[in-house]
C-alpha positions in Angstrom: 2.0 -21.6 29.7 1.1 -17.8 29.8 4.0 -17.1 27.4 2.4 -19.6 24.8 -1.0 -18.0 25.1 0.4 -14.6 24.5 2.2 -15.7 21.3 -0.9 -17.4 20.0 -2.9 -14.2 20.6 -0.2 -12.1 18.9 0.0 -14.5 15.9 -3.8 -14.4 15.7 -3.8 -10.6 15.8 -1.0 -10.5 13.0 -3.1 -12.7 10.6 -6.1 -10.9 11.4 -4.4 -7.4 10.3 -3.1 -9.3 7.1 -6.5 -10.7 6.4 -8.2 -7.3 6.9 -5.5 -5.6 4.8 -6.2 -7.9 1.9 -9.8 -7.5 2.1 -9.6 -3.8 1.7 -10.1 -2.6 -1.7 -7.1 -1.0 -3.7 -7.7 2.6 -4.1 -5.8 5.8 -4.3 -4.9 7.4 -1.1 -6.0 10.6 0.3 -2.5 11.2 1.6 -1.0 11.9 -1.9 2.0 13.7 -3.3 0.7 13.4 -6.9 -2.2 11.1 -7.4 -2.3 9.0 -4.3 -1.3 5.9 -6.5 1.8 4.9 -4.2 -0.1 6.0 -0.9 -2.9 3.7 -2.0 -0.6 0.7 -2.5 1.1 1.3 0.8 -2.2 1.4 2.6 -3.4 -1.8 0.8 -0.2 -3.6 1.6 0.1 -2.2 5.2 3.6 -0.6 4.4 4.8 2.9 4.9 3.9 5.3 2.0 7.6 6.4 2.2 9.0 2.7 1.4 6.5 2.1 -1.6 7.4 5.7 -3.0 11.2 4.7 -2.6 10.8 1.3 -4.2 8.8 3.0 -7.1 11.4 5.7 -7.7 14.3 3.2 -7.7 12.5 0.9 -10.0 11.7 3.7 -12.3 15.2 5.1 -12.3 16.7 1.6 -12.8 14.4 1.0 -15.9 15.0 4.2 -17.5 12.1 6.1 -16.2 9.5 5.7 -19.0 8.0 2.5 -18.0 7.5 3.6 -14.5 5.7 6.7 -15.7 3.4 4.7 -17.9 2.6 2.3 -15.1 1.8 5.1 -13.0 -0.3 6.9 -15.3 -2.3 3.7 -16.0 -2.7 3.2 -12.2 -3.8 6.7 -11.7 -6.5 6.0 -14.4 -7.6 2.5 -13.2 -7.4 2.8 -9.4 -10.7 4.4 -8.0 -10.4 7.5 -5.6 -10.9 6.7 -2.0 -13.9 8.8 -0.6 -12.7 11.7 1.5 -12.9 11.1 5.3 -15.0 14.1 7.1 
């Protein structure tokens, strides 16, 4: 029975983390390379910023780069900046 209890706790924590992640407002990250768009999306999804940047670059290259640049610029304009942590 102890194993089942641990599994329930693990599942409960995972769903709580997922719920907290989805309730977080989408905003540009302070951990940025250019404008923080990919970092902000990564924080919102709970993923590694490297993974999101890699996916973005691959999709941009495969779509002849122009649409990726336009989407990035639009998101840069529309996504609010996260307040700096002191």
